[in-house]
N, CA, C and O atoms as a Tinker XYZ file with bonds, in Angstrom:
   532  protein
     1  N     41.371000   61.072000  -92.789000    73     2
     2  CA    41.419000   60.745000  -94.201000    64     1     3
     3  C     40.477000   61.697000  -94.937000    63     2     4     5
     4  O     39.380000   61.999000  -94.468000    81     3
     5  N     40.931000   62.160000  -96.096000    73     3     6
     6  CA    40.141000   63.084000  -96.910000    64     5     7
     7  C     39.561000   62.334000  -98.109000    63     6     8     9
     8  O     40.297000   61.781000  -98.927000    81     7
     9  N     38.248000   62.324000  -98.197000    73     7    10
    10  CA    37.514000   61.660000  -99.274000    64     9    11
    11  C     36.948000   62.698000 -100.223000    63    10    12    13
    12  O     36.328000   63.672000  -99.794000    81    11
    13  N     37.162000   62.490000 -101.510000    73    11    14
    14  CA    36.471000   63.286000 -102.517000    64    13    15
    15  C     35.166000   62.572000 -102.839000    63    14    16    17
    16  O     35.166000   61.376000 -103.129000    81    15
    17  N     34.065000   63.294000 -102.792000    73    15    18
    18  CA    32.753000   62.716000 -103.090000    64    17    19
    19  C     32.378000   62.992000 -104.543000    63    18    20    21
    20  O     32.227000   64.145000 -104.946000    81    19
    21  N     32.231000   61.947000 -105.309000    73    19    22
    22  CA    31.747000   62.087000 -106.671000    64    21    23
    23  C     30.313000   62.630000 -106.603000    63    22    24    25
    24  O     29.619000   62.432000 -105.606000    81    23
    25  N     29.886000   63.296000 -107.636000    73    23    26
    26  CA    28.545000   63.889000 -107.640000    64    25    27
    27  C     27.464000   62.843000 -107.394000    63    26    28    29
    28  O     26.469000   63.139000 -106.732000    81    27
    29  N     27.634000   61.629000 -107.909000    73    27    30
    30  CA    26.580000   60.630000 -107.701000    64    29    31
    31  C     26.393000   60.339000 -106.209000    63    30    32    33
    32  O     25.279000   60.032000 -105.787000    81    31
    33  N     27.434000   60.426000 -105.418000    73    31    34
    34  CA    27.316000   60.204000 -103.973000    64    33    35
    35  C     26.513000   61.332000 -103.332000    63    34    36    37
    36  O     25.652000   61.083000 -102.488000    81    35
    37  N     26.790000   62.556000 -103.725000    73    35    38
    38  CA    26.045000   63.701000 -103.175000    64    37    39
    39  C     24.573000   63.602000 -103.553000    63    38    40    41
    40  O     23.701000   63.851000 -102.721000    81    39
    41  N     24.291000   63.244000 -104.792000    73    39    42
    42  CA    22.896000   63.091000 -105.227000    64    41    43
    43  C     22.212000   61.994000 -104.416000    63    42    44    45
    44  O     21.079000   62.172000 -103.967000    81    43
    45  N     22.886000   60.865000 -104.224000    73    43    46
    46  CA    22.308000   59.787000 -103.411000    64    45    47
    47  C     21.992000   60.285000 -102.000000    63    46    48    49
    48  O     20.919000   60.009000 -101.463000    81    47
    49  N     22.927000   61.015000 -101.410000    73    47    50
    50  CA    22.755000   61.480000 -100.030000    64    49    51
    51  C     21.574000   62.435000  -99.877000    63    50    52    53
    52  O     20.826000   62.373000  -98.901000    81    51
    53  N     21.425000   63.318000 -100.861000    73    51    54
    54  CA    20.416000   64.372000 -100.745000    64    53    55
    55  C     19.073000   63.970000 -101.344000    63    54    56    57
    56  O     18.029000   64.252000 -100.756000    81    55
    57  N     19.084000   63.321000 -102.495000    73    55    58
    58  CA    17.830000   63.110000 -103.216000    64    57    59
    59  C     17.728000   61.736000 -103.857000    63    58    60    61
    60  O     16.937000   61.540000 -104.780000    81    59
    61  N     18.507000   60.798000 -103.384000    73    59    62
    62  CA    18.552000   59.496000 -104.025000    64    61    63
    63  C     17.357000   58.618000 -103.723000    63    62    64    65
    64  O     16.588000   58.871000 -102.796000    81    63
    65  N     17.223000   57.576000 -104.534000    73    63    66
    66  CA    16.229000   56.543000 -104.254000    64    65    67
    67  C     16.520000   55.999000 -102.853000    63    66    68    69
    68  O     17.683000   55.930000 -102.454000    81    67
    69  N     15.502000   55.619000 -102.112000    73    67    70
    70  CA    15.709000   55.228000 -100.713000    64    69    71
    71  C     16.826000   54.206000 -100.479000    63    70    72    73
    72  O     17.583000   54.351000  -99.519000    81    71
    73  N     16.950000   53.186000 -101.319000    73    71    74
    74  CA    17.996000   52.188000 -101.078000    64    73    75
    75  C     19.393000   52.782000 -101.284000    63    74    76    77
    76  O     20.299000   52.506000 -100.498000    81    75
    77  N     19.577000   53.592000 -102.329000    73    75    78
    78  CA    20.867000   54.237000 -102.554000    64    77    79
    79  C     21.139000   55.280000 -101.473000    63    78    80    81
    80  O     22.262000   55.402000 -100.984000    81    79
    81  N     20.108000   56.024000 -101.109000    73    79    82
    82  CA    20.273000   57.054000 -100.100000    64    81    83
    83  C     20.730000   56.450000  -98.774000    63    82    84    85
    84  O     21.630000   56.985000  -98.128000    81    83
    85  N     20.126000   55.357000  -98.371000    73    83    86
    86  CA    20.503000   54.733000  -97.105000    64    85    87
    87  C     21.926000   54.188000  -97.154000    63    86    88    89
    88  O     22.687000   54.346000  -96.200000    81    87
    89  N     22.288000   53.547000  -98.266000    73    87    90
    90  CA    23.664000   53.045000  -98.419000    64    89    91
    91  C     24.663000   54.193000  -98.320000    63    90    92    93
    92  O     25.674000   54.078000  -97.628000    81    91
    93  N     24.388000   55.290000  -99.003000    73    91    94
    94  CA    25.301000   56.434000  -98.986000    64    93    95
    95  C     25.374000   57.050000  -97.591000    63    94    96    97
    96  O     26.459000   57.372000  -97.109000    81    95
    97  N     24.241000   57.210000  -96.953000    73    95    98
    98  CA    24.237000   57.793000  -95.603000    64    97    99
    99  C     24.987000   56.911000  -94.611000    63    98   100   101
   100  O     25.740000   57.416000  -93.779000    81    99
   101  N     24.788000   55.603000  -94.692000    73    99   102
   102  CA    25.495000   54.686000  -93.800000    64   101   103
   103  C     27.002000   54.744000  -94.037000    63   102   104   105
   104  O     27.791000   54.759000  -93.093000    81   103
   105  N     27.386000   54.776000  -95.303000    73   103   106
   106  CA    28.806000   54.813000  -95.661000    64   105   107
   107  C     29.459000   56.099000  -95.144000    63   106   108   109
   108  O     30.529000   56.059000  -94.537000    81   107
   109  N     28.809000   57.230000  -95.391000    73   107   110
   110  CA    29.348000   58.521000  -94.952000    64   109   111
   111  C     29.393000   58.585000  -93.430000    63   110   112   113
   112  O     30.367000   59.084000  -92.866000    81   111
   113  N     28.365000   58.093000  -92.763000    73   111   114
   114  CA    28.345000   58.097000  -91.295000    64   113   115
   115  C     29.505000   57.273000  -90.741000    63   114   116   117
   116  O     30.140000   57.671000  -89.764000    81   115
   117  N     29.781000   56.133000  -91.359000    73   115   118
   118  CA    30.904000   55.302000  -90.913000    64   117   119
   119  C     32.232000   56.038000  -91.106000    63   118   120   121
   120  O     33.109000   55.978000  -90.244000    81   119
   121  N     32.374000   56.720000  -92.222000    73   119   122
   122  CA    33.602000   57.481000  -92.473000    64   121   123
   123  C     33.738000   58.648000  -91.490000    63   122   124   125
   124  O     34.825000   58.918000  -90.979000    81   123
   125  N     32.630000   59.329000  -91.235000    73   123   126
   126  CA    32.665000   60.423000  -90.258000    64   125   127
   127  C     33.015000   59.892000  -88.872000    63   126   128   129
   128  O     33.703000   60.557000  -88.098000    81   127
   129  N     32.540000   58.702000  -88.572000    73   127   130
   130  CA    32.787000   58.099000  -87.274000    64   129   131
   131  C     34.256000   57.844000  -86.988000    63   130   132   133
   132  O     34.665000   57.772000  -85.829000    81   131
   133  N     35.051000   57.707000  -88.043000    73   131   134
   134  CA    36.490000   57.511000  -87.859000    64   133   135
   135  C     37.271000   58.792000  -88.181000    63   134   136   137
   136  O     38.489000   58.754000  -88.357000    81   135
   137  N     36.565000   59.922000  -88.255000    73   135   138
   138  CA    37.217000   61.217000  -88.398000    64   137   139
   139  C     37.521000   61.675000  -89.807000    63   138   140   141
   140  O     38.274000   62.631000  -89.989000    81   139
   141  N     36.963000   61.027000  -90.801000    73   139   142
   142  CA    37.216000   61.443000  -92.183000    64   141   143
   143  C     36.524000   62.773000  -92.474000    63   142   144   145
   144  O     35.511000   63.115000  -91.864000    81   143
   145  N     37.096000   63.504000  -93.415000    73   143   146
   146  CA    36.463000   64.713000  -93.919000    64   145   147
   147  C     36.302000   64.552000  -95.427000    63   146   148   149
   148  O     36.759000   63.568000  -96.008000    81   147
   149  N     35.647000   65.530000  -96.056000    73   147   150
   150  CA    35.201000   65.348000  -97.423000    64   149   151
   151  C     35.483000   66.580000  -98.274000    63   150   152   153
   152  O     35.594000   67.700000  -97.775000    81   151
   153  N     35.595000   66.332000  -99.577000    73   151   154
   154  CA    35.805000   67.407000 -100.539000    64   153   155
   155  C     34.957000   67.143000 -101.772000    63   154   156   157
   156  O     34.614000   66.004000 -102.090000    81   155
   157  N     34.636000   68.220000 -102.446000    73   155   158
   158  CA    33.936000   68.200000 -103.729000    64   157   159
   159  C     34.581000   69.279000 -104.591000    63   158   160   161
   160  O     35.398000   70.059000 -104.102000    81   159
   161  N     34.225000   69.324000 -105.846000    73   159   162
   162  CA    34.706000   70.413000 -106.695000    64   161   163
   163  C     33.569000   71.409000 -106.931000    63   162   164   165
   164  O     32.407000   71.140000 -106.627000    81   163
   165  N     33.933000   72.546000 -107.471000    73   163   166
   166  CA    32.912000   73.525000 -107.841000    64   165   167
   167  C     31.922000   72.928000 -108.836000    63   166   168   169
   168  O     30.745000   73.289000 -108.852000    81   167
   169  N     32.412000   72.013000 -109.664000    73   167   170
   170  CA    31.542000   71.353000 -110.639000    64   169   171
   171  C     30.434000   70.563000 -109.950000    63   170   172   173
   172  O     29.327000   70.462000 -110.479000    81   171
   173  N     30.719000   70.008000 -108.784000    73   171   174
   174  CA    29.702000   69.266000 -108.042000    64   173   175
   175  C     28.505000   70.168000 -107.739000    63   174   176   177
   176  O     27.354000   69.751000 -107.869000    81   175
   177  N     28.787000   71.404000 -107.335000    73   175   178
   178  CA    27.695000   72.355000 -107.086000    64   177   179
   179  C     26.833000   72.489000 -108.338000    63   178   180   181
   180  O     25.607000   72.398000 -108.274000    81   179
   181  N     27.489000   72.704000 -109.471000    73   179   182
   182  CA    26.762000   72.901000 -110.726000    64   181   183
   183  C     25.906000   71.688000 -111.058000    63   182   184   185
   184  O     24.724000   71.821000 -111.376000    81   183
   185  N     26.508000   70.503000 -110.981000    73   183   186
   186  CA    25.770000   69.291000 -111.337000    64   185   187
   187  C     24.581000   69.058000 -110.407000    63   186   188   189
   188  O     23.509000   68.656000 -110.859000    81   187
   189  N     24.765000   69.305000 -109.123000    73   187   190
   190  CA    23.694000   69.033000 -108.155000    64   189   191
   191  C     22.544000   70.029000 -108.241000    63   190   192   193
   192  O     21.394000   69.666000 -107.997000    81   191
   193  N     22.834000   71.252000 -108.575000    73   191   194
   194  CA    21.794000   72.287000 -108.516000    64   193   195
   195  C     20.972000   72.419000 -109.788000    63   194   196   197
   196  O     20.001000   73.176000 -109.815000    81   195
   197  N     21.340000   71.697000 -110.841000    73   195   198
   198  CA    20.587000   71.779000 -112.097000    64   197   199
   199  C     19.140000   71.347000 -111.900000    63   198   200   201
   200  O     18.229000   72.087000 -112.271000    81   199
   201  N     18.909000   70.187000 -111.334000    73   199   202
   202  CA    17.543000   69.661000 -111.211000    64   201   203
   203  C     16.643000   70.567000 -110.376000    63   202   204   205
   204  O     15.527000   70.862000 -110.805000    81   203
   205  N     17.082000   71.022000 -109.199000    73   203   206
   206  CA    16.186000   71.918000 -108.453000    64   205   207
   207  C     15.866000   73.205000 -109.203000    63   206   208   209
   208  O     14.745000   73.708000 -109.129000    81   207
   209  N     16.852000   73.740000 -109.929000    73   207   210
   210  CA    16.582000   74.965000 -110.700000    64   209   211
   211  C     15.667000   74.668000 -111.887000    63   210   212   213
   212  O     14.764000   75.448000 -112.187000    81   211
   213  N     15.897000   73.559000 -112.550000    73   211   214
   214  CA    15.090000   73.199000 -113.713000    64   213   215
   215  C     13.635000   72.977000 -113.309000    63   214   216   217
   216  O     12.713000   73.424000 -113.991000    81   215
   217  N     13.443000   72.284000 -112.199000    73   215   218
   218  CA    12.094000   71.926000 -111.760000    64   217   219
   219  C     11.466000   72.939000 -110.815000    63   218   220   221
   220  O     10.315000   72.777000 -110.412000    81   219
   221  N     12.198000   73.968000 -110.462000    73   219   222
   222  CA    11.669000   74.961000 -109.535000    64   221   223
   223  C     11.363000   74.367000 -108.170000    63   222   224   225
   224  O     10.390000   74.750000 -107.521000    81   223
   225  N     12.197000   73.432000 -107.741000    73   223   226
   226  CA    11.962000   72.722000 -106.495000    64   225   227
   227  C     12.745000   73.392000 -105.364000    63   226   228   229
   228  O     13.887000   73.028000 -105.087000    81   227
   229  N     12.123000   74.366000 -104.723000    73   227   230
   230  CA    12.763000   75.113000 -103.648000    64   229   231
   231  C     13.250000   74.248000 -102.496000    63   230   232   233
   232  O     14.394000   74.404000 -102.069000    81   231
   233  N     12.421000   73.332000 -101.972000    73   231   234
   234  CA    12.893000   72.500000 -100.863000    64   233   235
   235  C     14.103000   71.641000 -101.233000    63   234   236   237
   236  O     15.008000   71.468000 -100.417000    81   235
   237  N     14.127000   71.105000 -102.450000    73   235   238
   238  CA    15.272000   70.303000 -102.871000    64   237   239
   239  C     16.516000   71.184000 -103.000000    63   238   240   241
   240  O     17.613000   70.775000 -102.620000    81   239
   241  N     16.344000   72.378000 -103.529000    73   239   242
   242  CA    17.460000   73.321000 -103.626000    64   241   243
   243  C     18.031000   73.598000 -102.240000    63   242   244   245
   244  O     19.248000   73.595000 -102.055000    81   243
   245  N     17.164000   73.835000 -101.278000    73   243   246
   246  CA    17.629000   74.088000  -99.910000    64   245   247
   247  C     18.328000   72.875000  -99.318000    63   246   248   249
   248  O     19.312000   73.023000  -98.594000    81   247
   249  N     17.835000   71.676000  -99.614000    73   247   250
   250  CA    18.498000   70.456000  -99.130000    64   249   251
   251  C     19.917000   70.359000  -99.684000    63   250   252   253
   252  O     20.855000   70.049000  -98.950000    81   251
   253  N     20.070000   70.623000 -100.981000    73   251   254
   254  CA    21.406000   70.590000 -101.572000    64   253   255
   255  C     22.302000   71.671000 -100.976000    63   254   256   257
   256  O     23.446000   71.396000 -100.612000    81   255
   257  N     21.798000   72.888000 -100.873000    73   255   258
   258  CA    22.607000   73.979000 -100.326000    64   257   259
   259  C     23.029000   73.691000  -98.896000    63   258   260   261
   260  O     24.152000   74.005000  -98.501000    81   259
   261  N     22.144000   73.102000  -98.130000    73   259   262
   262  CA    22.465000   72.729000  -96.750000    64   261   263
   263  C     23.600000   71.689000  -96.741000    63   262   264   265
   264  O     24.555000   71.816000  -95.975000    81   263
   265  N     23.487000   70.674000  -97.589000    73   263   266
   266  CA    24.526000   69.649000  -97.630000    64   265   267
   267  C     25.854000   70.226000  -98.127000    63   266   268   269
   268  O     26.903000   69.977000  -97.532000    81   267
   269  N     25.807000   70.988000  -99.205000    73   267   270
   270  CA    27.029000   71.517000  -99.810000    64   269   271
   271  C     27.735000   72.539000  -98.931000    63   270   272   273
   272  O     28.889000   72.883000  -99.188000    81   271
   273  N     27.060000   73.027000  -97.899000    73   271   274
   274  CA    27.638000   74.008000  -96.977000    64   273   275
   275  C     28.067000   73.394000  -95.649000    63   274   276   277
   276  O     28.374000   74.121000  -94.705000    81   275
   277  N     28.092000   72.076000  -95.565000    73   275   278
   278  CA    28.492000   71.408000  -94.325000    64   277   279
   279  C     29.910000   71.797000  -93.943000    63   278   280   281
   280  O     30.766000   71.971000  -94.810000    81   279
   281  N     30.162000   71.934000  -92.643000    73   279   282
   282  CA    31.500000   72.363000  -92.215000    64   281   283
   283  C     32.615000   71.360000  -92.522000    63   282   284   285
   284  O     33.772000   71.762000  -92.650000    81   283
   285  N     32.304000   70.080000  -92.641000    73   283   286
   286  CA    33.360000   69.097000  -92.930000    64   285   287
   287  C     33.429000   68.753000  -94.420000    63   286   288   289
   288  O     33.938000   67.699000  -94.801000    81   287
   289  N     32.909000   69.658000  -95.256000    73   287   290
   290  CA    32.920000   69.479000  -96.709000    64   289   291
   291  C     33.620000   70.672000  -97.342000    63   290   292   293
   292  O     33.137000   71.802000  -97.266000    81   291
   293  N     34.751000   70.414000  -97.962000    73   291   294
   294  CA    35.568000   71.454000  -98.575000    64   293   295
   295  C     35.300000   71.486000 -100.077000    63   294   296   297
   296  O     35.240000   70.437000 -100.718000    81   295
   297  N     35.138000   72.676000 -100.640000    73   295   298
   298  CA    34.948000   72.821000 -102.083000    64   297   299
   299  C     36.269000   73.217000 -102.730000    63   298   300   301
   300  O     36.908000   74.190000 -102.329000    81   299
   301  N     36.668000   72.444000 -103.742000    73   299   302
   302  CA    37.926000   72.659000 -104.450000    64   301   303
   303  C     37.680000   73.551000 -105.664000    63   302   304   305
   304  O     36.839000   73.241000 -106.508000    81   303
   305  N     38.414000   74.653000 -105.749000    73   303   306
   306  CA    38.364000   75.523000 -106.927000    64   305   307
   307  C     39.312000   74.999000 -107.981000    63   306   308   309
   308  O     40.355000   74.428000 -107.664000    81   307
   309  N     38.948000   75.194000 -109.228000    73   307   310
   310  CA    39.740000   74.681000 -110.343000    64   309   311
   311  C     40.608000   75.797000 -110.938000    63   310   312   313
   312  O     40.125000   76.892000 -111.225000    81   311
   313  N     41.886000   75.495000 -111.114000    73   311   314
   314  CA    42.810000   76.423000 -111.766000    64   313   315
   315  C     42.992000   76.017000 -113.231000    63   314   316   317
   316  O     42.558000   74.941000 -113.643000    81   315
   317  N     43.632000   76.879000 -114.005000    73   315   318
   318  CA    43.902000   76.559000 -115.413000    64   317   319
   319  C     44.753000   75.294000 -115.521000    63   318   320   321
   320  O     44.519000   74.462000 -116.398000    81   319
   321  N     45.726000   75.146000 -114.645000    73   319   322
   322  CA    46.587000   73.951000 -114.682000    64   321   323
   323  C     45.772000   72.686000 -114.423000    63   322   324   325
   324  O     46.065000   71.628000 -114.979000    81   323
   325  N     44.765000   72.799000 -113.591000    73   323   326
   326  CA    43.926000   71.635000 -113.295000    64   325   327
   327  C     43.097000   71.235000 -114.513000    63   326   328   329
   328  O     42.867000   70.047000 -114.738000    81   327
   329  N     42.653000   72.198000 -115.289000    73   327   330
   330  CA    41.926000   71.875000 -116.515000    64   329   331
   331  C     42.849000   71.159000 -117.512000    63   330   332   333
   332  O     42.414000   70.256000 -118.227000    81   331
   333  N     44.101000   71.560000 -117.552000    73   331   334
   334  CA    45.066000   70.882000 -118.424000    64   333   335
   335  C     45.277000   69.444000 -117.961000    63   334   336   337
   336  O     45.326000   68.527000 -118.780000    81   335
   337  N     45.403000   69.247000 -116.647000    73   335   338
   338  CA    45.568000   67.885000 -116.127000    64   337   339
   339  C     44.329000   67.045000 -116.434000    63   338   340   341
   340  O     44.444000   65.866000 -116.772000    81   339
   341  N     43.153000   67.646000 -116.317000    73   339   342
   342  CA    41.914000   66.919000 -116.626000    64   341   343
   343  C     41.887000   66.489000 -118.088000    63   342   344   345
   344  O     41.388000   65.411000 -118.413000    81   343
   345  N     42.421000   67.330000 -118.969000    73   343   346
   346  CA    42.485000   66.960000 -120.389000    64   345   347
   347  C     43.382000   65.740000 -120.578000    63   346   348   349
   348  O     43.074000   64.854000 -121.375000    81   347
   349  N     44.486000   65.698000 -119.845000    73   347   350
   350  CA    45.381000   64.544000 -119.922000    64   349   351
   351  C     44.681000   63.289000 -119.409000    63   350   352   353
   352  O     44.740000   62.235000 -120.042000    81   351
   353  N     44.018000   63.406000 -118.259000    73   351   354
   354  CA    43.300000   62.261000 -117.695000    64   353   355
   355  C     42.236000   61.777000 -118.672000    63   354   356   357
   356  O     42.080000   60.575000 -118.889000    81   355
   357  N     41.516000   62.710000 -119.250000    73   355   358
   358  CA    40.461000   62.333000 -120.195000    64   357   359
   359  C     41.041000   61.644000 -121.420000    63   358   360   361
   360  O     40.502000   60.644000 -121.895000    81   359
   361  N     42.141000   62.184000 -121.926000    73   359   362
   362  CA    42.753000   61.612000 -123.115000    64   361   363
   363  C     43.371000   60.244000 -122.880000    63   362   364   365
   364  O     43.245000   59.348000 -123.714000    81   363
   365  N     44.037000   60.085000 -121.747000    73   363   366
   366  CA    44.735000   58.833000 -121.457000    64   365   367
   367  C     43.771000   57.734000 -121.025000    63   366   368   369
   368  O     43.912000   56.583000 -121.438000    81   367
   369  N     42.790000   58.089000 -120.191000    73   367   370
   370  CA    41.917000   57.073000 -119.596000    64   369   371
   371  C     40.537000   56.982000 -120.250000    63   370   372   373
   372  O     39.750000   56.090000 -119.932000    81   371
   373  N     40.250000   57.910000 -121.165000    73   371   374
   374  CA    38.974000   57.919000 -121.871000    64   373   375
   375  C     37.774000   58.086000 -120.940000    63   374   376   377
   376  O     36.700000   57.542000 -121.195000    81   375
   377  N     37.970000   58.847000 -119.849000    73   375   378
   378  CA    36.865000   59.178000 -118.950000    64   377   379
   379  C     36.122000   60.383000 -119.527000    63   378   380   381
   380  O     36.648000   61.102000 -120.377000    81   379
   381  N     34.905000   60.588000 -119.058000    73   379   382
   382  CA    34.147000   61.764000 -119.454000    64   381   383
   383  C     34.761000   63.031000 -118.879000    63   382   384   385
   384  O     35.612000   62.974000 -117.992000    81   383
   385  N     34.325000   64.164000 -119.385000    73   383   386
   386  CA    34.871000   65.451000 -118.938000    64   385   387
   387  C     34.632000   65.683000 -117.453000    63   386   388   389
   388  O     35.563000   66.028000 -116.725000    81   387
   389  N     33.400000   65.499000 -116.994000    73   387   390
   390  CA    33.100000   65.752000 -115.583000    64   389   391
   391  C     33.924000   64.839000 -114.680000    63   390   392   393
   392  O     34.488000   65.297000 -113.686000    81   391
   393  N     33.998000   63.562000 -115.015000    73   391   394
   394  CA    34.795000   62.636000 -114.205000    64   393   395
   395  C     36.257000   63.048000 -114.186000    63   394   396   397
   396  O     36.899000   63.003000 -113.136000    81   395
   397  N     36.785000   63.443000 -115.315000    73   395   398
   398  CA    38.186000   63.871000 -115.386000    64   397   399
   399  C     38.435000   65.103000 -114.531000    63   398   400   401
   400  O     39.470000   65.204000 -113.871000    81   399
   401  N     37.502000   66.031000 -114.539000    73   399   402
   402  CA    37.633000   67.222000 -113.697000    64   401   403
   403  C     37.559000   66.870000 -112.213000    63   402   404   405
   404  O     38.343000   67.385000 -111.415000    81   403
   405  N     36.632000   66.005000 -111.842000    73   403   406
   406  CA    36.521000   65.598000 -110.441000    64   405   407
   407  C     37.783000   64.858000 -109.982000    63   406   408   409
   408  O     38.294000   65.126000 -108.895000    81   407
   409  N     38.281000   63.939000 -110.794000    73   407   410
   410  CA    39.488000   63.199000 -110.429000    64   409   411
   411  C     40.675000   64.149000 -110.280000    63   410   412   413
   412  O     41.479000   64.000000 -109.359000    81   411
   413  N     40.784000   65.111000 -111.173000    73   411   414
   414  CA    41.847000   66.106000 -111.074000    64   413   415
   415  C     41.736000   66.886000 -109.770000    63   414   416   417
   416  O     42.726000   67.062000 -109.061000    81   415
   417  N     40.540000   67.350000 -109.457000    73   415   418
   418  CA    40.356000   68.107000 -108.213000    64   417   419
   419  C     40.750000   67.274000 -107.006000    63   418   420   421
   420  O     41.376000   67.778000 -106.074000    81   419
   421  N     40.386000   66.005000 -107.022000    73   419   422
   422  CA    40.709000   65.124000 -105.901000    64   421   423
   423  C     42.215000   64.941000 -105.751000    63   422   424   425
   424  O     42.742000   65.016000 -104.641000    81   423
   425  N     42.905000   64.703000 -106.857000    73   423   426
   426  CA    44.353000   64.513000 -106.805000    64   425   427
   427  C     45.037000   65.803000 -106.362000    63   426   428   429
   428  O     45.893000   65.779000 -105.478000    81   427
   429  N     44.670000   66.914000 -106.964000    73   427   430
   430  CA    45.313000   68.193000 -106.655000    64   429   431
   431  C     45.058000   68.638000 -105.214000    63   430   432   433
   432  O     45.895000   69.317000 -104.617000    81   431
   433  N     43.922000   68.264000 -104.661000    73   431   434
   434  CA    43.591000   68.646000 -103.285000    64   433   435
   435  C     44.235000   67.716000 -102.259000    63   434   436   437
   436  O     44.145000   67.951000 -101.054000    81   435
   437  N     44.880000   66.665000 -102.743000    73   435   438
   438  CA    45.526000   65.736000 -101.827000    64   437   439
   439  C     44.576000   64.766000 -101.154000    63   438   440   441
   440  O     44.844000   64.286000 -100.052000    81   439
   441  N     43.470000   64.479000 -101.813000    73   439   442
   442  CA    42.513000   63.530000 -101.240000    64   441   443
   443  C     43.133000   62.135000 -101.174000    63   442   444   445
   444  O     43.935000   61.754000 -102.026000    81   443
   445  N     42.749000   61.396000 -100.160000    73   443   446
   446  CA    43.230000   60.034000  -99.979000    64   445   447
   447  C     42.406000   59.028000 -100.772000    63   446   448   449
   448  O     42.917000   57.997000 -101.209000    81   447
   449  N     41.125000   59.338000 -100.954000    73   447   450
   450  CA    40.205000   58.413000 -101.614000    64   449   451
   451  C     39.209000   59.217000 -102.456000    63   450   452   453
   452  O     38.929000   60.386000 -102.190000    81   451
   453  N     38.687000   58.534000 -103.487000    73   451   454
   454  CA    37.639000   59.088000 -104.344000    64   453   455
   455  C     36.448000   58.158000 -104.203000    63   454   456   457
   456  O     36.493000   57.020000 -104.672000    81   455
   457  N     35.380000   58.627000 -103.563000    73   455   458
   458  CA    34.200000   57.798000 -103.319000    64   457   459
   459  C     33.191000   58.006000 -104.439000    63   458   460   461
   460  O     32.771000   59.131000 -104.712000    81   459
   461  N     32.806000   56.909000 -105.083000    73   459   462
   462  CA    31.894000   56.959000 -106.217000    64   461   463
   463  C     31.067000   55.684000 -106.267000    63   462   464   465
   464  O     31.323000   54.733000 -105.529000    81   463
   465  N     30.084000   55.678000 -107.135000    73   463   466
   466  CA    29.362000   54.458000 -107.445000    64   465   467
   467  C     29.562000   54.109000 -108.919000    63   466   468   469
   468  O     28.833000   53.290000 -109.479000    81   467
   469  N     30.552000   54.736000 -109.533000    73   467   470
   470  CA    30.858000   54.543000 -110.948000    64   469   471
   471  C     32.025000   53.559000 -111.068000    63   470   472   473
   472  O     33.185000   53.936000 -110.904000    81   471
   473  N     31.706000   52.309000 -111.354000    73   471   474
   474  CA    32.735000   51.269000 -111.445000    64   473   475
   475  C     33.761000   51.540000 -112.538000    63   474   476   477
   476  O     34.887000   51.047000 -112.472000    81   475
   477  N     33.377000   52.317000 -113.535000    73   475   478
   478  CA    34.294000   52.643000 -114.620000    64   477   479
   479  C     35.489000   53.463000 -114.183000    63   478   480   481
   480  O     36.494000   53.513000 -114.892000    81   479
   481  N     35.401000   54.110000 -113.027000    73   479   482
   482  CA    36.509000   54.939000 -112.544000    64   481   483
   483  C     37.503000   54.149000 -111.696000    63   482   484   485
   484  O     38.563000   54.664000 -111.341000    81   483
   485  N     37.167000   52.913000 -111.375000    73   483   486
   486  CA    38.012000   52.097000 -110.487000    64   485   487
   487  C     39.408000   51.871000 -111.053000    63   486   488   489
   488  O     40.332000   51.570000 -110.297000    81   487
   489  N     39.580000   52.007000 -112.348000    73   487   490
   490  CA    40.886000   51.771000 -112.972000    64   489   491
   491  C     41.824000   52.970000 -112.880000    63   490   492   493
   492  O     42.971000   52.881000 -113.317000    81   491
   493  N     41.367000   54.082000 -112.324000    73   491   494
   494  CA    42.209000   55.282000 -112.259000    64   493   495
   495  C     43.404000   55.021000 -111.343000    63   494   496   497
   496  O     43.222000   54.692000 -110.171000    81   495
   497  N     44.629000   55.166000 -111.866000    73   495   498
   498  CA    45.800000   54.750000 -111.097000    64   497   499
   499  C     46.369000   55.783000 -110.119000    63   498   500   501
   500  O     47.180000   55.426000 -109.265000    81   499
   501  N     45.968000   57.044000 -110.222000    73   499   502
   502  CA    46.609000   58.097000 -109.431000    64   501   503
   503  C     45.976000   58.338000 -108.072000    63   502   504   505
   504  O     46.432000   59.195000 -107.315000    81   503
   505  N     44.928000   57.588000 -107.757000    73   503   506
   506  CA    44.180000   57.810000 -106.533000    64   505   507
   507  C     43.389000   56.543000 -106.226000    63   506   508   509
   508  O     42.929000   55.856000 -107.138000    81   507
   509  N     43.235000   56.240000 -104.960000    73   507   510
   510  CA    42.423000   55.081000 -104.597000    64   509   511
   511  C     40.962000   55.415000 -104.804000    63   510   512   513
   512  O     40.432000   56.344000 -104.194000    81   511
   513  N     40.317000   54.653000 -105.667000    73   511   514
   514  CA    38.883000   54.833000 -105.938000    64   513   515
   515  C     38.129000   53.811000 -105.098000    63   514   516   517
   516  O     38.365000   52.607000 -105.197000    81   515
   517  N     37.230000   54.307000 -104.281000    73   515   518
   518  CA    36.423000   53.445000 -103.408000    64   517   519
   519  C     34.993000   53.440000 -103.919000    63   518   520   521
   520  O     34.387000   54.497000 -104.094000    81   519
   521  N     34.465000   52.274000 -104.152000    73   519   522
   522  CA    33.083000   52.150000 -104.606000    64   521   523
   523  C     32.150000   52.101000 -103.411000    63   522   524   525
   524  O     32.459000   51.479000 -102.395000    81   523
   525  N     31.018000   52.756000 -103.539000    73   523   526
   526  CA    30.021000   52.773000 -102.479000    64   525   527
   527  C     29.614000   51.345000 -102.146000    63   526   528   529
   528  O     29.234000   50.577000 -103.030000    81   527
   529  N     29.693000   51.000000 -100.880000    73   527   530
   530  CA    29.355000   49.620000 -100.478000    64   529   531
   531  C     27.894000   49.505000 -100.083000    63   530   532
   532  O     27.437000   48.422000  -99.719000    81   531
């Protein structure tokens, strides 16, 4: 099964508060245990790397780069058509721009699930949205 990881999941895994970090790590470990793989969009890289660059936090930057380069994590590139689809998703569902882009990347990449901690995305009809347990 291919899971798209929302940026909040990646942040939890790499730099989250201990309770969120443990929940995310346990969830991902369980998914890996049954052979799941993962995807993110290029936007995820941008969102995750802002804080380490802003704060000049070299170790945190390396932690993110290490995670984002994992062999079972695929990065989805965005095409012009995908930006158009994201505009439709944003307009129809009233999601934010970043969420619309991530959902588009997940659908276009053929992901089976979208893993997030954002309950507002649970209503998205084109993909199964799984909330972090």
